[in-house]
Chimera marker file (.cmm) of the C-alpha trace (Angstrom):
<marker_set name="trace">
<marker id="1" x="-40.206" y="0.716" z="8.566" r="1" g="1" b="0" radius="0.5"/>
<marker id="2" x="-40.288" y="4.470" z="8.422" r="1" g="1" b="0" radius="0.5"/>
<marker id="3" x="-38.874" y="6.435" z="5.521" r="1" g="1" b="0" radius="0.5"/>
<marker id="4" x="-35.087" y="6.520" z="5.694" r="1" g="1" b="0" radius="0.5"/>
<marker id="5" x="-33.194" y="9.748" z="5.095" r="1" g="1" b="0" radius="0.5"/>
<marker id="6" x="-30.087" y="8.919" z="3.047" r="1" g="1" b="0" radius="0.5"/>
<marker id="7" x="-28.016" y="12.078" z="2.912" r="1" g="1" b="0" radius="0.5"/>
<marker id="8" x="-24.601" y="13.166" z="1.724" r="1" g="1" b="0" radius="0.5"/>
<marker id="9" x="-22.489" y="13.568" z="4.824" r="1" g="1" b="0" radius="0.5"/>
<marker id="10" x="-19.240" y="15.515" z="5.259" r="1" g="1" b="0" radius="0.5"/>
<marker id="11" x="-18.253" y="13.293" z="8.203" r="1" g="1" b="0" radius="0.5"/>
<marker id="12" x="-18.040" y="16.235" z="10.597" r="1" g="1" b="0" radius="0.5"/>
<marker id="13" x="-20.828" y="15.177" z="12.976" r="1" g="1" b="0" radius="0.5"/>
<marker id="14" x="-20.237" y="13.201" z="16.129" r="1" g="1" b="0" radius="0.5"/>
<marker id="15" x="-22.843" y="10.543" z="15.319" r="1" g="1" b="0" radius="0.5"/>
<marker id="16" x="-21.289" y="9.906" z="11.918" r="1" g="1" b="0" radius="0.5"/>
<marker id="17" x="-17.746" y="9.734" z="13.264" r="1" g="1" b="0" radius="0.5"/>
<marker id="18" x="-18.881" y="7.360" z="16.005" r="1" g="1" b="0" radius="0.5"/>
<marker id="19" x="-20.571" y="5.131" z="13.407" r="1" g="1" b="0" radius="0.5"/>
<marker id="20" x="-17.372" y="5.021" z="11.314" r="1" g="1" b="0" radius="0.5"/>
<marker id="21" x="-15.352" y="4.127" z="14.437" r="1" g="1" b="0" radius="0.5"/>
<marker id="22" x="-17.776" y="1.311" z="15.264" r="1" g="1" b="0" radius="0.5"/>
<marker id="23" x="-17.724" y="0.078" z="11.659" r="1" g="1" b="0" radius="0.5"/>
<marker id="24" x="-13.913" y="-0.052" z="11.637" r="1" g="1" b="0" radius="0.5"/>
<marker id="25" x="-13.818" y="-1.762" z="15.035" r="1" g="1" b="0" radius="0.5"/>
<marker id="26" x="-16.234" y="-4.398" z="13.751" r="1" g="1" b="0" radius="0.5"/>
<marker id="27" x="-14.149" y="-4.939" z="10.605" r="1" g="1" b="0" radius="0.5"/>
<marker id="28" x="-11.014" y="-5.417" z="12.719" r="1" g="1" b="0" radius="0.5"/>
<marker id="29" x="-12.882" y="-7.805" z="15.009" r="1" g="1" b="0" radius="0.5"/>
<marker id="30" x="-13.988" y="-10.145" z="12.190" r="1" g="1" b="0" radius="0.5"/>
<marker id="31" x="-11.070" y="-9.736" z="9.732" r="1" g="1" b="0" radius="0.5"/>
<marker id="32" x="-7.272" y="-9.867" z="10.135" r="1" g="1" b="0" radius="0.5"/>
<marker id="33" x="-5.855" y="-6.321" z="10.153" r="1" g="1" b="0" radius="0.5"/>
<marker id="34" x="-3.903" y="-6.794" z="6.908" r="1" g="1" b="0" radius="0.5"/>
<marker id="35" x="-7.169" y="-7.676" z="5.129" r="1" g="1" b="0" radius="0.5"/>
<marker id="36" x="-9.304" y="-4.777" z="6.357" r="1" g="1" b="0" radius="0.5"/>
<marker id="37" x="-9.951" y="-2.453" z="3.413" r="1" g="1" b="0" radius="0.5"/>
<marker id="38" x="-12.592" y="-0.289" z="5.086" r="1" g="1" b="0" radius="0.5"/>
<marker id="39" x="-11.829" y="3.414" z="4.852" r="1" g="1" b="0" radius="0.5"/>
<marker id="40" x="-11.486" y="5.628" z="7.896" r="1" g="1" b="0" radius="0.5"/>
<marker id="41" x="-13.097" y="9.081" z="7.970" r="1" g="1" b="0" radius="0.5"/>
<marker id="42" x="-10.132" y="10.626" z="6.135" r="1" g="1" b="0" radius="0.5"/>
<marker id="43" x="-10.340" y="8.054" z="3.333" r="1" g="1" b="0" radius="0.5"/>
<marker id="44" x="-14.074" y="8.594" z="3.071" r="1" g="1" b="0" radius="0.5"/>
<marker id="45" x="-13.426" y="12.315" z="2.485" r="1" g="1" b="0" radius="0.5"/>
<marker id="46" x="-11.278" y="11.675" z="-0.620" r="1" g="1" b="0" radius="0.5"/>
<marker id="47" x="-12.366" y="13.557" z="-3.751" r="1" g="1" b="0" radius="0.5"/>
<marker id="48" x="-13.306" y="10.332" z="-5.576" r="1" g="1" b="0" radius="0.5"/>
<marker id="49" x="-15.612" y="9.174" z="-2.752" r="1" g="1" b="0" radius="0.5"/>
<marker id="50" x="-19.183" y="10.217" z="-1.955" r="1" g="1" b="0" radius="0.5"/>
<marker id="51" x="-20.316" y="9.256" z="1.540" r="1" g="1" b="0" radius="0.5"/>
<marker id="52" x="-23.894" y="8.996" z="2.755" r="1" g="1" b="0" radius="0.5"/>
<marker id="53" x="-25.195" y="8.544" z="6.264" r="1" g="1" b="0" radius="0.5"/>
<marker id="54" x="-28.544" y="6.820" z="6.767" r="1" g="1" b="0" radius="0.5"/>
<marker id="55" x="-31.008" y="8.178" z="9.303" r="1" g="1" b="0" radius="0.5"/>
<marker id="56" x="-34.285" y="6.963" z="10.764" r="1" g="1" b="0" radius="0.5"/>
<marker id="57" x="-35.620" y="10.108" z="12.346" r="1" g="1" b="0" radius="0.5"/>
<marker id="58" x="-32.830" y="11.442" z="14.563" r="1" g="1" b="0" radius="0.5"/>
<marker id="59" x="-31.030" y="8.078" z="14.804" r="1" g="1" b="0" radius="0.5"/>
<marker id="60" x="-28.121" y="7.233" z="12.513" r="1" g="1" b="0" radius="0.5"/>
<marker id="61" x="-28.691" y="3.638" z="11.405" r="1" g="1" b="0" radius="0.5"/>
<marker id="62" x="-26.103" y="3.102" z="8.700" r="1" g="1" b="0" radius="0.5"/>
<marker id="63" x="-23.844" y="4.429" z="6.008" r="1" g="1" b="0" radius="0.5"/>
<marker id="64" x="-22.487" y="3.730" z="2.555" r="1" g="1" b="0" radius="0.5"/>
<marker id="65" x="-20.020" y="5.238" z="0.117" r="1" g="1" b="0" radius="0.5"/>
<marker id="66" x="-19.420" y="5.160" z="-3.603" r="1" g="1" b="0" radius="0.5"/>
<marker id="67" x="-15.878" y="5.510" z="-4.980" r="1" g="1" b="0" radius="0.5"/>
<marker id="68" x="-15.260" y="6.281" z="-8.617" r="1" g="1" b="0" radius="0.5"/>
<marker id="69" x="-12.665" y="3.867" z="-9.985" r="1" g="1" b="0" radius="0.5"/>
<marker id="70" x="-12.997" y="5.473" z="-13.417" r="1" g="1" b="0" radius="0.5"/>
<marker id="71" x="-15.828" y="7.293" z="-15.251" r="1" g="1" b="0" radius="0.5"/>
<marker id="72" x="-17.513" y="3.984" z="-16.126" r="1" g="1" b="0" radius="0.5"/>
<marker id="73" x="-16.804" y="1.974" z="-12.958" r="1" g="1" b="0" radius="0.5"/>
<marker id="74" x="-17.762" y="2.573" z="-9.346" r="1" g="1" b="0" radius="0.5"/>
<marker id="75" x="-16.987" y="0.752" z="-6.111" r="1" g="1" b="0" radius="0.5"/>
<marker id="76" x="-19.271" y="0.373" z="-3.111" r="1" g="1" b="0" radius="0.5"/>
<marker id="77" x="-17.418" y="1.149" z="0.119" r="1" g="1" b="0" radius="0.5"/>
<marker id="78" x="-18.345" y="1.186" z="3.801" r="1" g="1" b="0" radius="0.5"/>
<marker id="79" x="-21.848" y="-0.304" z="3.614" r="1" g="1" b="0" radius="0.5"/>
<marker id="80" x="-22.780" y="-0.648" z="7.264" r="1" g="1" b="0" radius="0.5"/>
<marker id="81" x="-25.960" y="-0.998" z="9.307" r="1" g="1" b="0" radius="0.5"/>
<marker id="82" x="-25.886" y="-0.641" z="13.087" r="1" g="1" b="0" radius="0.5"/>
<marker id="83" x="-26.119" y="-3.984" z="14.859" r="1" g="1" b="0" radius="0.5"/>
<marker id="84" x="-29.504" y="-3.317" z="16.448" r="1" g="1" b="0" radius="0.5"/>
<marker id="85" x="-31.060" y="-2.706" z="13.009" r="1" g="1" b="0" radius="0.5"/>
<marker id="86" x="-29.475" y="-5.520" z="10.984" r="1" g="1" b="0" radius="0.5"/>
<marker id="87" x="-31.978" y="-7.767" z="9.262" r="1" g="1" b="0" radius="0.5"/>
<marker id="88" x="-34.630" y="-5.045" z="9.004" r="1" g="1" b="0" radius="0.5"/>
<marker id="89" x="-34.172" y="-4.202" z="5.317" r="1" g="1" b="0" radius="0.5"/>
<marker id="90" x="-32.031" y="-1.095" z="5.722" r="1" g="1" b="0" radius="0.5"/>
<marker id="91" x="-29.080" y="-2.519" z="3.764" r="1" g="1" b="0" radius="0.5"/>
<marker id="92" x="-31.325" y="-3.492" z="0.856" r="1" g="1" b="0" radius="0.5"/>
<marker id="93" x="-32.783" y="-0.013" z="0.674" r="1" g="1" b="0" radius="0.5"/>
<marker id="94" x="-29.329" y="1.558" z="0.812" r="1" g="1" b="0" radius="0.5"/>
<marker id="95" x="-28.079" y="-0.814" z="-1.895" r="1" g="1" b="0" radius="0.5"/>
<marker id="96" x="-31.023" y="0.190" z="-4.119" r="1" g="1" b="0" radius="0.5"/>
<marker id="97" x="-30.075" y="3.836" z="-3.521" r="1" g="1" b="0" radius="0.5"/>
<marker id="98" x="-26.416" y="3.189" z="-4.452" r="1" g="1" b="0" radius="0.5"/>
<marker id="99" x="-27.440" y="1.261" z="-7.593" r="1" g="1" b="0" radius="0.5"/>
<marker id="100" x="-29.672" y="4.142" z="-8.687" r="1" g="1" b="0" radius="0.5"/>
<marker id="101" x="-26.874" y="6.651" z="-8.044" r="1" g="1" b="0" radius="0.5"/>
<marker id="102" x="-24.357" y="4.544" z="-10.012" r="1" g="1" b="0" radius="0.5"/>
<marker id="103" x="-26.766" y="4.402" z="-12.954" r="1" g="1" b="0" radius="0.5"/>
<marker id="104" x="-27.436" y="8.145" z="-12.685" r="1" g="1" b="0" radius="0.5"/>
<marker id="105" x="-23.668" y="8.723" z="-12.912" r="1" g="1" b="0" radius="0.5"/>
<marker id="106" x="-23.531" y="6.590" z="-16.038" r="1" g="1" b="0" radius="0.5"/>
<marker id="107" x="-21.406" y="3.794" z="-14.614" r="1" g="1" b="0" radius="0.5"/>
<marker id="108" x="-21.471" y="0.641" z="-16.689" r="1" g="1" b="0" radius="0.5"/>
<marker id="109" x="-20.162" y="-1.452" z="-13.830" r="1" g="1" b="0" radius="0.5"/>
<marker id="110" x="-20.312" y="-1.444" z="-10.049" r="1" g="1" b="0" radius="0.5"/>
<marker id="111" x="-17.955" y="-3.566" z="-7.942" r="1" g="1" b="0" radius="0.5"/>
<marker id="112" x="-17.135" y="-4.209" z="-4.301" r="1" g="1" b="0" radius="0.5"/>
<marker id="113" x="-14.909" y="-6.040" z="-1.873" r="1" g="1" b="0" radius="0.5"/>
<marker id="114" x="-16.437" y="-7.762" z="1.128" r="1" g="1" b="0" radius="0.5"/>
<marker id="115" x="-15.196" y="-10.347" z="3.560" r="1" g="1" b="0" radius="0.5"/>
<marker id="116" x="-14.939" y="-14.004" z="2.708" r="1" g="1" b="0" radius="0.5"/>
<marker id="117" x="-15.683" y="-15.323" z="6.211" r="1" g="1" b="0" radius="0.5"/>
<marker id="118" x="-19.033" y="-16.394" z="7.637" r="1" g="1" b="0" radius="0.5"/>
<marker id="119" x="-19.324" y="-12.977" z="9.300" r="1" g="1" b="0" radius="0.5"/>
<marker id="120" x="-20.021" y="-11.550" z="5.820" r="1" g="1" b="0" radius="0.5"/>
<marker id="121" x="-22.448" y="-14.228" z="4.603" r="1" g="1" b="0" radius="0.5"/>
<marker id="122" x="-25.467" y="-11.923" z="4.846" r="1" g="1" b="0" radius="0.5"/>
<marker id="123" x="-23.647" y="-9.191" z="2.910" r="1" g="1" b="0" radius="0.5"/>
<marker id="124" x="-22.682" y="-11.603" z="0.131" r="1" g="1" b="0" radius="0.5"/>
<marker id="125" x="-26.306" y="-12.845" z="-0.045" r="1" g="1" b="0" radius="0.5"/>
<marker id="126" x="-27.586" y="-9.270" z="-0.269" r="1" g="1" b="0" radius="0.5"/>
<marker id="127" x="-25.251" y="-8.383" z="-3.126" r="1" g="1" b="0" radius="0.5"/>
<marker id="128" x="-25.970" y="-11.653" z="-4.954" r="1" g="1" b="0" radius="0.5"/>
<marker id="129" x="-29.706" y="-10.990" z="-4.665" r="1" g="1" b="0" radius="0.5"/>
<marker id="130" x="-29.138" y="-7.708" z="-6.547" r="1" g="1" b="0" radius="0.5"/>
<marker id="131" x="-27.280" y="-9.521" z="-9.343" r="1" g="1" b="0" radius="0.5"/>
<marker id="132" x="-23.665" y="-9.125" z="-8.233" r="1" g="1" b="0" radius="0.5"/>
<marker id="133" x="-21.417" y="-12.057" z="-9.124" r="1" g="1" b="0" radius="0.5"/>
<marker id="134" x="-18.006" y="-13.118" z="-7.886" r="1" g="1" b="0" radius="0.5"/>
<marker id="135" x="-15.065" y="-11.659" z="-9.806" r="1" g="1" b="0" radius="0.5"/>
<marker id="136" x="-11.312" y="-11.255" z="-9.719" r="1" g="1" b="0" radius="0.5"/>
<marker id="137" x="-9.857" y="-8.525" z="-7.487" r="1" g="1" b="0" radius="0.5"/>
<marker id="138" x="-10.969" y="-5.097" z="-8.617" r="1" g="1" b="0" radius="0.5"/>
<marker id="139" x="-8.575" y="-2.213" z="-9.344" r="1" g="1" b="0" radius="0.5"/>
<marker id="140" x="-6.679" y="-1.186" z="-6.231" r="1" g="1" b="0" radius="0.5"/>
<marker id="141" x="-6.711" y="-4.654" z="-4.634" r="1" g="1" b="0" radius="0.5"/>
<marker id="142" x="-4.603" y="-7.779" z="-4.895" r="1" g="1" b="0" radius="0.5"/>
<marker id="143" x="-5.536" y="-11.377" z="-4.193" r="1" g="1" b="0" radius="0.5"/>
<marker id="144" x="-6.536" y="-11.904" z="-0.552" r="1" g="1" b="0" radius="0.5"/>
<marker id="145" x="-8.102" y="-15.111" z="0.717" r="1" g="1" b="0" radius="0.5"/>
<marker id="146" x="-10.010" y="-13.073" z="3.333" r="1" g="1" b="0" radius="0.5"/>
<marker id="147" x="-11.688" y="-11.011" z="0.613" r="1" g="1" b="0" radius="0.5"/>
<marker id="148" x="-14.562" y="-11.740" z="-1.712" r="1" g="1" b="0" radius="0.5"/>
<marker id="149" x="-14.897" y="-9.541" z="-4.811" r="1" g="1" b="0" radius="0.5"/>
<marker id="150" x="-18.188" y="-8.996" z="-6.634" r="1" g="1" b="0" radius="0.5"/>
<marker id="151" x="-19.279" y="-7.013" z="-9.661" r="1" g="1" b="0" radius="0.5"/>
<marker id="152" x="-22.442" y="-6.057" z="-11.503" r="1" g="1" b="0" radius="0.5"/>
<marker id="153" x="-22.826" y="-4.864" z="-15.072" r="1" g="1" b="0" radius="0.5"/>
<marker id="154" x="-25.334" y="-2.005" z="-14.980" r="1" g="1" b="0" radius="0.5"/>
<link id1="1" id2="2" r="1" g="1" b="0" radius="0.2"/>
<link id1="2" id2="3" r="1" g="1" b="0" radius="0.2"/>
<link id1="3" id2="4" r="1" g="1" b="0" radius="0.2"/>
<link id1="4" id2="5" r="1" g="1" b="0" radius="0.2"/>
<link id1="5" id2="6" r="1" g="1" b="0" radius="0.2"/>
<link id1="6" id2="7" r="1" g="1" b="0" radius="0.2"/>
<link id1="7" id2="8" r="1" g="1" b="0" radius="0.2"/>
<link id1="8" id2="9" r="1" g="1" b="0" radius="0.2"/>
<link id1="9" id2="10" r="1" g="1" b="0" radius="0.2"/>
<link id1="10" id2="11" r="1" g="1" b="0" radius="0.2"/>
<link id1="11" id2="12" r="1" g="1" b="0" radius="0.2"/>
<link id1="12" id2="13" r="1" g="1" b="0" radius="0.2"/>
<link id1="13" id2="14" r="1" g="1" b="0" radius="0.2"/>
<link id1="14" id2="15" r="1" g="1" b="0" radius="0.2"/>
<link id1="15" id2="16" r="1" g="1" b="0" radius="0.2"/>
<link id1="16" id2="17" r="1" g="1" b="0" radius="0.2"/>
<link id1="17" id2="18" r="1" g="1" b="0" radius="0.2"/>
<link id1="18" id2="19" r="1" g="1" b="0" radius="0.2"/>
<link id1="19" id2="20" r="1" g="1" b="0" radius="0.2"/>
<link id1="20" id2="21" r="1" g="1" b="0" radius="0.2"/>
<link id1="21" id2="22" r="1" g="1" b="0" radius="0.2"/>
<link id1="22" id2="23" r="1" g="1" b="0" radius="0.2"/>
<link id1="23" id2="24" r="1" g="1" b="0" radius="0.2"/>
<link id1="24" id2="25" r="1" g="1" b="0" radius="0.2"/>
<link id1="25" id2="26" r="1" g="1" b="0" radius="0.2"/>
<link id1="26" id2="27" r="1" g="1" b="0" radius="0.2"/>
<link id1="27" id2="28" r="1" g="1" b="0" radius="0.2"/>
<link id1="28" id2="29" r="1" g="1" b="0" radius="0.2"/>
<link id1="29" id2="30" r="1" g="1" b="0" radius="0.2"/>
<link id1="30" id2="31" r="1" g="1" b="0" radius="0.2"/>
<link id1="31" id2="32" r="1" g="1" b="0" radius="0.2"/>
<link id1="32" id2="33" r="1" g="1" b="0" radius="0.2"/>
<link id1="33" id2="34" r="1" g="1" b="0" radius="0.2"/>
<link id1="34" id2="35" r="1" g="1" b="0" radius="0.2"/>
<link id1="35" id2="36" r="1" g="1" b="0" radius="0.2"/>
<link id1="36" id2="37" r="1" g="1" b="0" radius="0.2"/>
<link id1="37" id2="38" r="1" g="1" b="0" radius="0.2"/>
<link id1="38" id2="39" r="1" g="1" b="0" radius="0.2"/>
<link id1="39" id2="40" r="1" g="1" b="0" radius="0.2"/>
<link id1="40" id2="41" r="1" g="1" b="0" radius="0.2"/>
<link id1="41" id2="42" r="1" g="1" b="0" radius="0.2"/>
<link id1="42" id2="43" r="1" g="1" b="0" radius="0.2"/>
<link id1="43" id2="44" r="1" g="1" b="0" radius="0.2"/>
<link id1="44" id2="45" r="1" g="1" b="0" radius="0.2"/>
<link id1="45" id2="46" r="1" g="1" b="0" radius="0.2"/>
<link id1="46" id2="47" r="1" g="1" b="0" radius="0.2"/>
<link id1="47" id2="48" r="1" g="1" b="0" radius="0.2"/>
<link id1="48" id2="49" r="1" g="1" b="0" radius="0.2"/>
<link id1="49" id2="50" r="1" g="1" b="0" radius="0.2"/>
<link id1="50" id2="51" r="1" g="1" b="0" radius="0.2"/>
<link id1="51" id2="52" r="1" g="1" b="0" radius="0.2"/>
<link id1="52" id2="53" r="1" g="1" b="0" radius="0.2"/>
<link id1="53" id2="54" r="1" g="1" b="0" radius="0.2"/>
<link id1="54" id2="55" r="1" g="1" b="0" radius="0.2"/>
<link id1="55" id2="56" r="1" g="1" b="0" radius="0.2"/>
<link id1="56" id2="57" r="1" g="1" b="0" radius="0.2"/>
<link id1="57" id2="58" r="1" g="1" b="0" radius="0.2"/>
<link id1="58" id2="59" r="1" g="1" b="0" radius="0.2"/>
<link id1="59" id2="60" r="1" g="1" b="0" radius="0.2"/>
<link id1="60" id2="61" r="1" g="1" b="0" radius="0.2"/>
<link id1="61" id2="62" r="1" g="1" b="0" radius="0.2"/>
<link id1="62" id2="63" r="1" g="1" b="0" radius="0.2"/>
<link id1="63" id2="64" r="1" g="1" b="0" radius="0.2"/>
<link id1="64" id2="65" r="1" g="1" b="0" radius="0.2"/>
<link id1="65" id2="66" r="1" g="1" b="0" radius="0.2"/>
<link id1="66" id2="67" r="1" g="1" b="0" radius="0.2"/>
<link id1="67" id2="68" r="1" g="1" b="0" radius="0.2"/>
<link id1="68" id2="69" r="1" g="1" b="0" radius="0.2"/>
<link id1="69" id2="70" r="1" g="1" b="0" radius="0.2"/>
<link id1="70" id2="71" r="1" g="1" b="0" radius="0.2"/>
<link id1="71" id2="72" r="1" g="1" b="0" radius="0.2"/>
<link id1="72" id2="73" r="1" g="1" b="0" radius="0.2"/>
<link id1="73" id2="74" r="1" g="1" b="0" radius="0.2"/>
<link id1="74" id2="75" r="1" g="1" b="0" radius="0.2"/>
<link id1="75" id2="76" r="1" g="1" b="0" radius="0.2"/>
<link id1="76" id2="77" r="1" g="1" b="0" radius="0.2"/>
<link id1="77" id2="78" r="1" g="1" b="0" radius="0.2"/>
<link id1="78" id2="79" r="1" g="1" b="0" radius="0.2"/>
<link id1="79" id2="80" r="1" g="1" b="0" radius="0.2"/>
<link id1="80" id2="81" r="1" g="1" b="0" radius="0.2"/>
<link id1="81" id2="82" r="1" g="1" b="0" radius="0.2"/>
<link id1="82" id2="83" r="1" g="1" b="0" radius="0.2"/>
<link id1="83" id2="84" r="1" g="1" b="0" radius="0.2"/>
<link id1="84" id2="85" r="1" g="1" b="0" radius="0.2"/>
<link id1="85" id2="86" r="1" g="1" b="0" radius="0.2"/>
<link id1="86" id2="87" r="1" g="1" b="0" radius="0.2"/>
<link id1="87" id2="88" r="1" g="1" b="0" radius="0.2"/>
<link id1="88" id2="89" r="1" g="1" b="0" radius="0.2"/>
<link id1="89" id2="90" r="1" g="1" b="0" radius="0.2"/>
<link id1="90" id2="91" r="1" g="1" b="0" radius="0.2"/>
<link id1="91" id2="92" r="1" g="1" b="0" radius="0.2"/>
<link id1="92" id2="93" r="1" g="1" b="0" radius="0.2"/>
<link id1="93" id2="94" r="1" g="1" b="0" radius="0.2"/>
<link id1="94" id2="95" r="1" g="1" b="0" radius="0.2"/>
<link id1="95" id2="96" r="1" g="1" b="0" radius="0.2"/>
<link id1="96" id2="97" r="1" g="1" b="0" radius="0.2"/>
<link id1="97" id2="98" r="1" g="1" b="0" radius="0.2"/>
<link id1="98" id2="99" r="1" g="1" b="0" radius="0.2"/>
<link id1="99" id2="100" r="1" g="1" b="0" radius="0.2"/>
<link id1="100" id2="101" r="1" g="1" b="0" radius="0.2"/>
<link id1="101" id2="102" r="1" g="1" b="0" radius="0.2"/>
<link id1="102" id2="103" r="1" g="1" b="0" radius="0.2"/>
<link id1="103" id2="104" r="1" g="1" b="0" radius="0.2"/>
<link id1="104" id2="105" r="1" g="1" b="0" radius="0.2"/>
<link id1="105" id2="106" r="1" g="1" b="0" radius="0.2"/>
<link id1="106" id2="107" r="1" g="1" b="0" radius="0.2"/>
<link id1="107" id2="108" r="1" g="1" b="0" radius="0.2"/>
<link id1="108" id2="109" r="1" g="1" b="0" radius="0.2"/>
<link id1="109" id2="110" r="1" g="1" b="0" radius="0.2"/>
<link id1="110" id2="111" r="1" g="1" b="0" radius="0.2"/>
<link id1="111" id2="112" r="1" g="1" b="0" radius="0.2"/>
<link id1="112" id2="113" r="1" g="1" b="0" radius="0.2"/>
<link id1="113" id2="114" r="1" g="1" b="0" radius="0.2"/>
<link id1="114" id2="115" r="1" g="1" b="0" radius="0.2"/>
<link id1="115" id2="116" r="1" g="1" b="0" radius="0.2"/>
<link id1="116" id2="117" r="1" g="1" b="0" radius="0.2"/>
<link id1="117" id2="118" r="1" g="1" b="0" radius="0.2"/>
<link id1="118" id2="119" r="1" g="1" b="0" radius="0.2"/>
<link id1="119" id2="120" r="1" g="1" b="0" radius="0.2"/>
<link id1="120" id2="121" r="1" g="1" b="0" radius="0.2"/>
<link id1="121" id2="122" r="1" g="1" b="0" radius="0.2"/>
<link id1="122" id2="123" r="1" g="1" b="0" radius="0.2"/>
<link id1="123" id2="124" r="1" g="1" b="0" radius="0.2"/>
<link id1="124" id2="125" r="1" g="1" b="0" radius="0.2"/>
<link id1="125" id2="126" r="1" g="1" b="0" radius="0.2"/>
<link id1="126" id2="127" r="1" g="1" b="0" radius="0.2"/>
<link id1="127" id2="128" r="1" g="1" b="0" radius="0.2"/>
<link id1="128" id2="129" r="1" g="1" b="0" radius="0.2"/>
<link id1="129" id2="130" r="1" g="1" b="0" radius="0.2"/>
<link id1="130" id2="131" r="1" g="1" b="0" radius="0.2"/>
<link id1="131" id2="132" r="1" g="1" b="0" radius="0.2"/>
<link id1="132" id2="133" r="1" g="1" b="0" radius="0.2"/>
<link id1="133" id2="134" r="1" g="1" b="0" radius="0.2"/>
<link id1="134" id2="135" r="1" g="1" b="0" radius="0.2"/>
<link id1="135" id2="136" r="1" g="1" b="0" radius="0.2"/>
<link id1="136" id2="137" r="1" g="1" b="0" radius="0.2"/>
<link id1="137" id2="138" r="1" g="1" b="0" radius="0.2"/>
<link id1="138" id2="139" r="1" g="1" b="0" radius="0.2"/>
<link id1="139" id2="140" r="1" g="1" b="0" radius="0.2"/>
<link id1="140" id2="141" r="1" g="1" b="0" radius="0.2"/>
<link id1="141" id2="142" r="1" g="1" b="0" radius="0.2"/>
<link id1="142" id2="143" r="1" g="1" b="0" radius="0.2"/>
<link id1="143" id2="144" r="1" g="1" b="0" radius="0.2"/>
<link id1="144" id2="145" r="1" g="1" b="0" radius="0.2"/>
<link id1="145" id2="146" r="1" g="1" b="0" radius="0.2"/>
<link id1="146" id2="147" r="1" g="1" b="0" radius="0.2"/>
<link id1="147" id2="148" r="1" g="1" b="0" radius="0.2"/>
<link id1="148" id2="149" r="1" g="1" b="0" radius="0.2"/>
<link id1="149" id2="150" r="1" g="1" b="0" radius="0.2"/>
<link id1="150" id2="151" r="1" g="1" b="0" radius="0.2"/>
<link id1="151" id2="152" r="1" g="1" b="0" radius="0.2"/>
<link id1="152" id2="153" r="1" g="1" b="0" radius="0.2"/>
<link id1="153" id2="154" r="1" g="1" b="0" radius="0.2"/>
</marker_set>
């Protein structure tokens, strides 16, 4: 795989907005609407969120965001790899990037919400392989049987 360019993105470009639209459509396809917690482009522009797009040359291949819950706790949001590139290691490289950024910020803990259905099995395996473990709902969420919450002490 070539070197990926993971860059802070202001969500103003057409390719990025299209990727966010596709990500949200996918979330709504595999999860009941009331259990979709993915942020739209406006939510990803919130002051407590940093959003990165992932590029392979001139092709956008994924994205990820990091939301600050508090100065010691971050939340991974909107991890997504385009369908044609799933299973190629992009998500693992982006997760490594997010982990390094969380440590650089001084977070003691990093958490996330992902789906509980089979459609999210690969995501749960990826996070578990990095040391994330199942936990109770994280701040900002309530119990939801369609959700799976994970956390990692850094």
